N, C-alpha and C positions, 0 to 999 in steps of 0.2 A: 600456474596459479590455481589454487584450490577453489572449488565452487563454494558459494555462500549457502548457508542454511536459512530457510524461511520458516518463521513461526507466526501463526495467525492467532490473534486473541479470539476468544469465543464470540465476541461481538462481531468481529470481522468475518469469521467462519460462517456465522448465521446470516450475515448480510450477503455473502457470496452465494449461499444456497438459495436465497430468496430472489436473486436476479433472474431475468429471463435468459433463455438459452444462449442467444447471441451475445448479450452483454456479459454473461458469466464466462463464456469462452474467451472474449476479448480481455477481460480483467485477469483471468487465470493466465493467459499468455503473457501479459505484462508482468505479473508477479513471477512467473518462471524466468522471464528475461532479467529480472533483478538479481537472480543468482549469478549471472555472468557479469553484470555491471550494476552495482547497487546505487550508483549515482548517474543515471543516464542523462543525456542532454536536456530532456524535457522535465526533469525533476527540479523542484524549487523548495526553498525553506518555507516552513509553515510559520507565518508571523504570529508571535505571541506564545509559541510552543517550540522553544529553541531546538531541541535535538531532532524534531520530526521534519520529515520531507513529505512532499505530495507529488504525485504524478497523475497526469490527465489520461483518461481512457474514454474518449468521446465525451458524453455527458456525466461520466462517473469519475470519482477520484479515489485514489488509494493513498492512505496516509500511513507512513511507516517510519521507523527509526532504524539506524544502522549502528551496530556495535562492531567497530573495527577490530578490537582485541579478540573477540570470540568468533568473528566472521559470521554474525547472525543478523538477519533482517527481521525485525518484529513488526508485522502489519497490525496496526492499531484499529483502523477503521476503513470501511469500503462503503461508498454510497453515492447517491446522485449529488451533483454539484450544488443543488439548492439546499439539501438537507444535511449533508455530511459534516458541515462545520458547526451545526447547532448541537449544543450539549456535548461537546467533546470532553470526555473524561480520560485524558491521557496521563 
């Protein structure tokens, strides 16, 4: 089985850079794990935004979409659970 490719939107890349060291490492590890399993057991559908999924990483959330045909995971947003759902422009 081929590994999946991960693409981060500029907004997600910027958010990842702004996280603290420990949080950044945890989120990066989860994103790396998505290449092996794009729909892990902790992932759930994002209500109101059909193709998007979310995965919890402590107090942070990673919002992403899976393109099965191209085997690409597109990370749309990364942020604290309180703020990540506000003003989603997916």
